[in-house]
N, C-alpha and C positions, 0 to 999 in steps of 0.2 A: 608630451605623453608618455608613459611608463611603458614598456614592451614586456608582455608577459614572459616568465622566464622559458628557456627552452626545454624541450622534452628529455628529460633524464634518460626515460625507458628507451628512447630509441637512438640516445646519443652515441656518437662512435668511441668517447670515453667517457669513464665518470666524471661527473660534474665535480668542481671542488666542493668542499664543505660551504654550507650556507652561510651568508656574513651574519655575525652575531651583533644584535643591535642593541643597545643600551636601555635599560628600564625606562619607561616615560616616552619612547618613541614609539609610534604607531606606523602600521603598515599603510600604504598610500590608499586612497579611497577620493571620492568624489566630494566636493567642497560643501559643506554643509549648511553655511551660513548662520544666521544665528541660533538658530535651533535646532535644523536637521530634521524639522518637522515636513519640509518639502520633499525629502528622500522619503519618507514615510508614505507620502501621497504618490509618489511615482510607483512605490512597490506596490499600494493598494491596486491602483490600476492595471499593473502588469508585472508580477512579480517576477516569472520566468524570463521575460524578455528583459526588464531591467537589469535583473542580476548578470544576465549572459552581457550586457553592454559595459556593465561595470568591469566585469571579468577581462573583457578584450581590452579595456583602456588601463586598467590596473593590476591585473594579475591574478594569481589564484589565491593569494590571501589580500581582502579589501577591508579596510576599516571604514566605518559607518558610525558617524557622530550624530545620535538622533537623542536629543536631551530628554531625560536624564541619562541616558545609557550610552555606552561605548558598545559596539557590536562588529564581530569581524566574521565575515564569511569566507568559509574555506572550501577550496573547489580542486585541490590538488589530493589526488587519491592517497598517496603515501601519507600526507598531513592528516588527512580525515581519519585513515586508521589508527595513526598515533593517538589522535584526540581522542577517537569514540572507544578505543580497545587499550591503547597504553596507558592513558590517561583517565580512565572510566572514573576511577576514584575521586577525583578531583571536581568532578561533575552533578550537576543536578539538572532536571528538566526546566526548562523556562515557565518561572511561574504564572506569567499571563496564559500561557496555552495551557498549563495544566488548570487553572482556574475556569478557563472556557470549557474545557473537554469534561471536567467535573460534572458540570452540570448535567449531563447525559451517563458519564460512567461512573459518578460516583467516587469511589476509593480504591477503582479495582487495581490489577497489575499494570493496566496502561498508566496509572496515575501515581501509584506508591513510589517512594524512594527508601534508600537506605535497607535496613533490617528486615522491614515490613515489605517491601517490594522483592526481596532475594525468599523471604519464607512464602510468599503468594506464588512466586514462579516457581520453585521448588516443588510446591504442592501440585501446581497445575501440569508441570513439564510432562508427567507420564501419560495423559490423555492427548498429546500432542506428539509424542515420540513417532519414530520412524515406522517401528513395529505396530504401535496402535494404529496409525494411519492405514498401513497395509491390510490391516484386518477390516477396516472401514471401508476398503474399495467395493466391495459387492452392494453396499449401501448407497454409493455413490452412484454407482452404475443403474441400481434399479430407480433411483430418482430422476436421472438423466432420461432413462427409458421412458418412464411415465410422462414425463415433461414433453420430450420429443414426440411422441406418440399424440399430443394434441396440436403440434405446429402442423399447417397445411402442407401438402405435399409440393404446392407452387403458390407462391405469392408475391406480387410486385412490389409490395410496402409493407414488409413485416417488422414489428417494433422489437427489433434484436435486443437492444439495451433494458428493456422492462422485461424481457423473456428470460435473459440470464441473471436478473434480479429476482425473480421469483424463484428460478432453479438454485441459485447458490443460497439464498434463503432458506428453501426447503432442504437443501443437504445440510447446512450448519443447524436448522432446527432437529432434524432427526440426530444428529450428532451430539445436541444438548439435550433434547426433550423426548427423544423417540415419539417424535410427532410431526406431522406434515405441516406445511405453511398453509395451505389450503385458502381460504377465504381471506385471509388477513394479508396476503401478499400486496395487492395494490395500496391499502392503507399504510402498511411498512414501507413501502419504497418510497412512496410521498413523502411520509413521514423523515426518513432518513434523508431525502432529499432537501428537504426544508432545514433540517438540522445542520446539514452540512454547510448550506448556504449562510444561514445565519451565525455558524460557528466562525466560518474564514473570514466574514465581516467583521465580528467583534475581536479578533486577533489584532487588528488595527486600532483598537482603543484601550486606555489604559484600564477602564472600568465598562461596566454593562449597565445600561438603566436596569429597574427591576422589570420581572418578567411579567407584573401585572399592569404595566402601561398599556393603555389603549391599541397602540400599534404592533403590539409583540403578541396578538391572538395566533396568527401561525405557528409562533414557535411555541406557544403553550399546547396548542391542539397537537402538534408534533411529538412534543414530550410525552404528553399525556397518552398518544397512542402507543408509543414504544413502552413505556411504562407497564399500561396494561398489558400489552403481548406477554411481556416477561412475568409479571405477577400472577396472572393469570394461570400460567403452566407451572409456577412455582407453588401455588397454592393447590392446584390440581394434584400435585406431587404429593404434598404434606398431607391431603385427605386420605392417602393409600396406606394401609399397612408396609411397614419394611419390607417384608418377603415380596410383596408385589412390586418393588420399585425395579424399573430396568436397569441394565449396565449402561449407562451414559455420563456426562458430564455432570447432569444436575444431581443424580445420585453420588456421585465422588463427591460434589462439594456439599451435599448434605451429610453426609458421613462425616467429612470435616467439621462439619458444626456440630454434629451429635458427638464426636471427640472432644471439640473443645469450643463451646458455644461463646464463651469470652472473646475469642479471637475470632472464630468464623462465626459470627453472628448472621443471622436471615440476612440482614442489609448487606452484608460482605457478599454472600452467596449470590444475592438479586445483582450487586454491581458485576461481578465476574461473568454471569450469564449476559448481561447486558452488554459487556464488551466483547465476549465471544460472539453473541449475535452480529454487533454491528462490524468488528474487524473481521469476524469468520466470514463476511460474506461481501462485503461494500469493495474491499480491494480486488477480490477475486472476480466481481461481475464486471469490476472497470476493466482488469487486464483482458477478459474475454470480450468485453465489447470492442476494445480496440484492435484485438487480434482478429474479431470478425471482419473488421474494416481493413485490415492489413490482406487479411485471404482474397477478399472481394476486389481489392485494389490490386492484387498481385496473383492473377489466375494461374500462372505457370507454378508458383509456390504453393498454391493450393492443390493443385493436381499432383505434385510431388509428394507433398504431405498425405494426401487421399491414398495414391499408390501405395506408399508405405504402411498405411493403416489396414488397406484391404489385405496386402500380403500376409501381414502379422497377425490380423483377426480374423478375416475371411467373414465379415458379417457379423460375428459375436460380440459380445460385450467384453471390455478387457478386463483382465485379472490383474493383481498386483505383478504376477510374474511375466507379465505383457510389457509393462510399462518401459524396461530399460532397452527394449527392442524398438521403441517408436522415438528412435532419435531425432530424426529431422523435425517430426511433430513437436519434440521439445525445443529444439532450435528455432521455430517459428514463433513459440511462445517466450522464449529469451529474448529474442531479437524485438519482440512486440515492446516486453518489460523493458528494453534498452530504450526505444525510441518513445513509449509512454509510460513511465513509471507511476503505479498507483499513486504513490506517494512521493511527488518529485522533491519536495522538501522535507527534511526530517524536523522533527519538533527540536526547537531551539534549545542550546544547553546552555547553563552559567556555571563559570569558573567559581569553585568554593575556596579556592587558594591562588595564589600566582602560580603560573606555569608557563614553560618553555616550549615553543613550537615553531619549526622552520626558521629558527634564528631569531625568532621574537620574542621579547620577555612581555609578557601580557599579566595583567594585574587581577587579583581576586576581582570578582562580580561582573567581569566581562562576559558578554553574550557571544555565542557562536550559532551560526547559522550553517547548515551543510546543504548546498542544493544537488542533490542526486543527478536532477535533468541537466544539469551543466557537465558534469563528469560524463556521464551517457553520451552526450552530444558532442564532445570535445574531437576534433578532428585529430588531434595528437595520437588518442588510443584507437579512434573508430574512422579511418577514412571516410568521407562522404558520409557524414554522421546522420543525415537526414532521409538516406537511402534504406528500404527494407532488404536486407542481406542476411537471412538466416544463416548462411555459411561462415560466418564471423564466428559462429559457436561450434562449429565442426572441429572433430578431432583432427589435430595438426593444423587447424587455422593459425595464422599469426597470432600470438600471444598479446595481451594487453596487461598492464600492470593491475596487482592486487588493488581492489577497492576502486578501480576504474567502473565496475559494475556490482551495484549493490542495491538490486531492487527490495530487498529486506532490510537493510541496514548492515550494521556490523557490530562487533562488540558484546558485551555482556545482555545488552538490551536489544540483541538482534530480534527480529519477529518470532515470536512464540508458535505461530501458525504456519511457519513456510512450509514445513513438509506437506500438511493438508493442504496448503493453497496450491503446490505445485502438483502434487496428485490429483485434486480434483478437478484443475484446468485441463490436465494430460487427457483424464478420463472422458470431460465433457466434450472437449474438441475432438478426440477421437471419435466419439459415437455420432457427434454432429457431420462429421465429414462422411460417414458411411451412409448416411442418411440424405444429406441436403447438400447441393452446391450453394454458394455465397456469391452475389453479384451485385454490383452497384446499378444505380438507375442511370441512364443515358444523362451525360453533362452534369451527373452528381458532383459537388464539389468535394475535397477531402474536409472532414469535420475538423472544426475549430476547437484545440483544447482551450478548457477553461480549470481554474483551479477553485474548488469547493471542497477543502481538505483534499478529496482525492481529485486525480484528473480525469476530466469527464469529457465528452464532446458537448459543446456548447448547446445543441439541439439534440434531443434524443434519437439516437441512431436508428434508422429504419434501411433495412436491405433487402434486396428480392432473394426467394428463395425458388430452387428448382430441384430436378431429381440429378444426382451425381451422374456422370456420364458411364461410368463403370456398371451403373446398376439398369441403364436406361434399356 
């Protein structure tokens, strides 16, 4: 059995330089047999558990021989940063993952590579900048206030997960289209769930059956519902004269189309809207769902966060200027992201040329997998990693190495919407704590995380609602 490397971050003295292995020598890994497809089956049943077991046995750089590919799983923070930031120019996204996601996202910024991706990201960046997001805080607060007003003051079994999905959809719809989600929320929520389950399953196959096959009716209906939602708002905007267009993401995209319709086709505008809708609500809703569970399971942390919120806000809605003062609340969200990263495994990368990583000389076309979940749960960086401890992120807390916590990824393809997501989660969590206390039903077991593109509870999360003690 190979022993994982000692912790260089906590070592008393600097570790010696890593051994340099000759080209053609692969890192250690599980026996693959004739084809390695048995490894793929194990991963399809429990990806996170399987990767964790291989890391314990083989270390932070694990080789998987799954014919016809060579795949390397990297879970050392320093090496992950070196790979994704230092050698990003030698990487493209895994073709099969791109193929699966493009069925929904088209050729949006999530999918594109090279010069096309750089142009798309540069064009979209201003709409997701910190300054732009701060100006959007009143809209987030208004959407949250409207949603929370429809929650019961007290409930024994409230569908928190579904409620967060509707709210975060409403926020991103206001950001994109200056419109509310309205009656489309339930249909869209079901469509997103089906699309995620199907996409996760298709990742483990080299090709997909055509969508017209009889057993793929649920997928067809899900894609139709999502396309109809975006297309309807796009057409409604085009039917308005330009002076009547509101200042939102769709207007920005359509102005790009008007300026260069050969590059920014209407299809390109539609693709970016689809990605903004899906990525702009799904990961935020997932994190808020897990945060609600953490608050219900840890009443003292919930009380501390609420006391901070009450002291800072005094019952009013937060402004952008208030958010830095909600430090403990943000720590509870960060610790939630550590325990339950919404995207626990980044989309795979393929090397376009040979590269060196941690002493290994790896050839062109090698695939790389980066499991954030493993790094977030590594006891070398986070003692008692399964414990919920917001104080890990307090000012003056023991440091952990850069890259050990990266819920939005790192490098040039770091999540474009990270400022929006962090701001939105803080506003929603603060307003929720002012109006409600969260608790678990008696005897409720902790939700089991399952991966369907994003990390979600196996069963939709439902919690008890009550009035917060401060307002009783």
